[in-house]
C-alpha positions as CSV (number, residue, x, y, z in Angstrom):
1,M,100.7,118.0,60.5
2,K,101.7,117.7,56.8
3,D,103.9,114.9,55.5
4,A,107.2,115.4,53.6
5,F,105.1,115.9,50.4
6,G,102.9,118.7,51.9
7,T,99.8,116.6,52.2
8,P,97.6,117.7,55.2
9,Q,96.2,115.3,57.7
10,S,93.3,117.6,58.4
11,L,91.3,119.8,56.0
12,L,88.7,122.5,56.4
13,V,86.8,123.4,53.2
14,L,84.9,126.8,53.3
15,G,82.2,126.2,50.7
16,G,81.5,122.6,51.5
17,T,79.5,121.9,48.3
18,S,82.1,123.5,46.0
19,E,83.0,121.1,43.2
20,I,86.6,122.3,43.3
21,G,86.7,122.0,47.1
22,L,85.3,118.4,47.0
23,A,87.6,117.4,44.1
24,T,90.5,118.7,46.3
25,A,89.3,116.8,49.3
26,R,89.0,113.6,47.3
27,R,92.5,113.9,46.0
28,L,94.0,114.6,49.4
29,I,92.0,111.8,51.1
30,A,93.6,109.4,48.5
31,R,96.9,110.5,50.0
32,R,97.1,111.2,53.7
33,T,94.2,113.4,54.8
34,R,92.0,111.7,57.4
35,T,89.9,114.5,58.9
36,V,87.7,116.8,56.8
37,W,85.4,119.6,57.8
38,L,82.9,120.8,55.2
39,A,81.7,124.3,56.1
40,G,78.5,125.5,54.4
41,R,74.9,126.3,54.7
42,P,73.0,123.3,56.2
43,S,71.4,121.5,53.3
44,P,70.8,118.0,51.8
45,A,73.6,118.9,49.3
46,L,76.1,119.5,52.1
47,E,75.2,116.2,53.9
48,S,75.4,114.4,50.6
49,A,78.9,115.8,49.9
50,A,80.0,114.7,53.4
51,A,78.6,111.2,52.8
52,S,80.4,110.9,49.5
53,L,83.7,111.6,51.1
54,R,83.1,109.2,54.0
55,G,82.5,106.5,51.4
56,L,86.1,106.9,50.1
57,R,87.8,105.3,53.1
58,A,86.8,103.7,56.3
59,D,89.4,105.6,58.3
60,V,88.2,109.1,57.2
61,T,86.2,111.3,59.5
62,V,84.1,113.9,57.7
63,R,82.1,116.5,59.7
64,T,80.0,119.4,58.6
65,V,79.8,122.9,60.2
66,P,77.1,125.6,59.5
67,F,78.7,128.5,57.7
68,D,77.3,131.3,55.7
69,A,79.7,133.6,53.9
70,L,77.3,136.5,54.3
71,D,76.8,136.1,58.0
72,T,80.2,137.5,58.9
73,A,79.2,138.2,62.5
74,A,79.0,134.4,63.1
75,H,82.3,133.5,61.4
76,E,84.5,133.7,64.4
77,E,82.2,131.5,66.5
78,A,81.4,129.0,63.8
79,L,84.9,128.5,62.5
80,G,86.5,128.8,66.0
81,K,84.6,125.6,67.0
82,V,86.4,123.7,64.3
83,F,89.8,124.7,65.5
84,T,89.0,123.9,69.1
85,E,88.4,120.3,68.0
86,G,92.1,120.0,66.9
87,D,94.7,121.5,64.6
88,I,93.8,122.1,61.0
89,D,96.6,121.6,58.5
90,M,94.9,123.2,55.6
91,V,92.0,125.6,55.0
92,L,90.6,125.8,51.5
93,L,88.6,129.0,50.9
94,A,86.4,127.8,48.0
95,F,83.1,129.7,48.2
96,G,82.0,132.3,45.7
97,V,79.3,133.3,43.2
98,L,79.5,134.2,39.6
99,G,76.4,136.4,39.4
100,D,74.7,137.5,36.3
101,Q,76.4,140.5,34.8
102,A,73.5,142.0,32.8
103,R,71.0,141.4,35.6
104,D,73.4,142.7,38.4
105,E,74.3,145.9,36.5
106,A,70.5,146.7,36.4
107,A,70.0,145.7,40.0
108,P,72.7,147.2,42.2
109,A,71.5,145.2,45.3
110,A,72.3,142.0,43.4
111,A,75.7,143.3,42.5
112,V,76.4,144.1,46.1
113,L,75.5,140.5,47.0
114,V,78.2,139.2,44.6
115,A,80.8,141.6,46.2
116,Q,79.7,140.7,49.8
117,T,80.0,137.0,49.1
118,N,83.2,136.9,47.1
119,Y,85.1,139.7,48.9
120,T,83.6,140.7,52.3
121,G,82.7,137.2,53.3
122,A,86.1,135.9,52.2
123,V,88.0,138.7,54.1
124,S,86.1,137.8,57.3
125,A,86.6,134.0,57.0
126,G,90.2,134.4,55.8
127,L,91.2,136.5,58.8
128,V,89.4,134.2,61.2
129,C,91.2,131.2,59.8
130,G,94.5,133.0,59.3
131,N,94.5,134.0,63.0
132,A,93.6,130.5,64.1
133,L,96.4,129.0,61.9
134,Q,98.9,131.4,63.3
135,A,97.8,130.6,66.9
136,Q,98.5,126.9,66.3
137,G,101.8,127.7,64.6
138,H,101.4,125.9,61.3
139,G,99.1,125.3,58.3
140,S,98.2,126.4,54.9
141,L,95.4,128.8,53.7
142,V,94.6,128.1,50.1
143,V,92.4,130.8,48.5
144,L,90.5,130.2,45.3
145,S,90.9,133.4,43.3
146,S,90.4,133.6,39.5
147,A,92.2,134.6,36.4
148,A,89.4,137.2,36.1
149,A,91.1,139.0,39.0
150,E,94.0,140.1,36.8
151,R,92.0,142.5,34.7
152,A,88.3,143.3,34.7
153,R,86.5,142.5,31.5
154,R,83.3,144.1,30.2
155,A,81.5,140.8,30.2
156,N,82.1,140.1,33.9
157,F,83.6,143.1,35.6
158,L,81.4,142.7,38.7
159,Y,82.7,139.2,39.4
160,G,86.2,140.1,38.2
161,S,86.4,143.1,40.5
162,S,85.3,141.1,43.5
163,K,87.9,138.5,42.8
164,A,90.5,141.2,42.3
165,G,89.8,142.4,45.8
166,L,90.0,138.9,47.2
167,D,93.3,138.2,45.3
168,A,94.9,141.4,46.7
169,F,93.7,140.6,50.2
170,A,95.1,137.0,50.1
171,Q,98.4,138.3,48.9
172,G,98.6,140.8,51.7
173,L,97.5,138.2,54.2
174,G,100.3,136.0,53.0
175,D,102.8,138.7,53.5
176,A,101.4,139.4,57.0
177,L,101.7,135.7,58.0
178,H,105.1,135.2,56.4
179,G,107.5,133.8,59.0
180,T,104.7,132.6,61.4
181,G,104.6,129.0,60.1
182,V,101.5,129.7,58.0
183,H,101.6,129.4,54.2
184,V,99.1,131.3,52.1
185,M,98.6,130.1,48.5
186,V,96.5,132.0,45.9
187,V,95.0,129.8,43.1
188,R,93.9,131.5,39.9
189,P,91.9,129.1,37.7
190,G,90.6,130.2,34.3
191,F,87.2,129.0,33.2
192,V,86.3,125.9,35.2
193,R,83.5,123.5,34.0
194,T,81.2,123.4,37.0
195,R,77.6,123.9,38.0
196,M,78.3,127.6,38.3
197,T,79.4,127.9,34.7
198,A,76.8,125.5,33.3
199,G,75.2,126.9,30.2
200,L,78.1,129.2,29.4
201,A,80.2,128.7,26.3
202,D,83.6,127.2,27.0
203,A,86.4,129.7,27.1
204,P,89.9,129.0,25.8
205,L,92.1,127.0,28.2
206,A,89.0,125.8,30.0
207,T,89.7,123.4,32.9
208,T,88.0,121.0,35.4
209,P,87.7,120.8,39.1
210,E,90.0,117.8,39.1
211,A,92.7,119.7,37.3
212,V,92.4,122.5,39.8
213,A,92.7,120.0,42.6
214,F,95.8,118.5,41.1
215,A,97.4,121.9,40.8
216,I,96.5,122.7,44.4
217,E,98.2,119.5,45.5
218,Q,101.3,120.3,43.5
219,G,101.4,123.8,44.8
220,L,101.3,122.6,48.4
221,R,104.2,120.4,47.7
222,R,106.2,123.3,46.3
223,R,104.9,125.7,49.0
224,A,104.0,128.0,46.0
225,E,102.5,131.4,46.7
226,T,100.6,131.6,43.4
227,V,99.2,128.8,41.2
228,W,97.7,129.3,37.7
229,V,95.4,126.6,36.3
230,P,96.3,125.9,33.6
231,G,99.8,127.2,33.8
232,A,99.6,128.8,30.4
233,L,97.2,131.3,31.7
234,R,100.0,133.1,33.5
235,V,101.4,134.2,30.1
236,V,98.0,135.0,28.6
237,M,96.9,137.2,31.4
238,S,100.2,138.9,31.6
239,V,99.7,140.0,27.9
240,L,96.1,141.1,28.6
241,R,97.1,143.0,31.7
242,H,99.5,145.1,29.7
243,T,97.2,145.5,26.6
244,P,96.4,149.3,26.1
245,R,92.9,150.0,27.2
246,P,91.5,151.2,23.8
247,L,92.6,147.9,22.3
248,F,91.5,145.9,25.2
249,R,87.9,147.3,24.9
250,R,87.8,145.9,21.3
251,L,88.8,142.4,22.2
252,P,86.0,139.8,22.1
253,L,86.4,139.0,25.8
């Protein structure tokens, strides 16, 4: 169960090698979290991530579970095993791919892979975990969306549209679970400096995995439904969302 400040004792990270997911796990372990599950494709990187968290404290248990966002038929069994081991106070849905806009426009199969990972896989895993949290009667589902979900841009509309679908899904799931003891929080970071964005030019208001982790912790304490990182993005994206389309097309975005 969570303490008075909203810190979970147990955490399940979907996307076990995610830099934001691991930064969040480190921050929560420094508080009260003592059991962590990292769900991801079996790999040396996943095992290394688990080992890095185990090294933070002697009283922390870190386990891995095979999970592939694209293998939706296996989600219920794979994630169900985690919940049979004990209650999970927080699930962090942190997987996703950026894709390559120019390549994916020319190769529709690659574009579909982005959509299946970021949206279809997340819908499946989100529902499995949401149902499990509801069955145990408590917990938080934190969904990493993106500021890109607010309005599709020419430069990354494939990624943005997949995140827009995820964002709408997470909001609807939050409404469906309202009153059940389950809290759903949507996190909308802007440009985050990670391996996924390596090689790309920094965007205005760029942030870091550690800053997103801090915002997630603060959001949990407030039981927020939506968190922007950084907070100033809320105003920026509100302006862009209402910008007339002919003008929006001409912006260097």
